[in-house]
N, C-alpha and C positions, 0 to 999 in steps of 0.2 A: 312160963313167962309171967311176970307180974303185971297186974292191971295198970294200964296207962290211961290218963284222961284223953279225951278227943283232941285232935289237932285242929286248930282254926286254919281254914284253907283260904287262899293258897298260902304256903309257908315255905320259906327258904331254910334249909338245915344243912349243917356240915356233918358228914359221916366221920365218926371217930374209929369205929371198928365194925367188922362183920361178925355177927353172932352165928348165923347159919345161912347157907346159900343153896339154891336149887341145883347147883353144879359142884361136883367134887373139885377141890382146890380153888374154889371161888372164881374160876375163870370160865368165860363163855367158850364153848367148843368151836373149833375152826369150821367144822362141817355144819351147814345149815340143817341137814337131816337130824342132827343131834341137839339142836337148839329147841327150847320150849319156854312157854310162859310159866311162871311160878312165883313162889314167895321167897324173897330174900329178907332176912331179919338183920337189922343194923342197930348199933348204939350211936347216938348223935353226940356232938360236942357238948350239948346241954344235958346229957345223960338220959335222954329218952330212949326207950326201946321201941322201934317201929317195924311193923310188918309191911314190906313194900311189894306190891304186885308188879313184877317186871315182865315185859313182853319178850318174845323170843329173840328180837333184834338187839335187846339191851344186855350189856355186860352187868354182872352184879355190881352194885355201887361199891366203890373202893374207898379206903380211908383217905381223908383229905379232900374228897370231892364235895362240892356244894351242889345240892339238888333242890329242885322246886317240887314240893308235894302239891298236886293239883286237885285231886278228888279221891274219894274212897272213905274208908273207915278202918278202925282197929281190927275188927273181926275178919273182914274180907281182904284187907290190905289197901294201901294207898298207892295210887298211880303217881309216877314221878318222871321228871325230865332232868337231865344233866344240865347244870348251869355253868359250873367251872371246875377246873382241875388245878391242883397245885403246880406251880412252875418248877421245873427240874433245873437244879443248878448245873451250869455247864463249866467244865474245867478247861 
């Protein structure tokens, strides 16, 4: 991963894509026994690569989500909270 400058916190970012996830298929397991804290790496809409420290209750951030980065750093990962999800068009 290329070196990225520090993120000024708190910061709102939109997830463009998932680079790597702590879970296969980028989906949180249904069973609580299989969930774990770990690092998810995403690319943001402004082309930053961020290491996100996600807790076991969080799904990996998905493309289109807007998240708030609240604390942390590039080496250990940034803690985050979901702010919004894109609306799904209804037919």
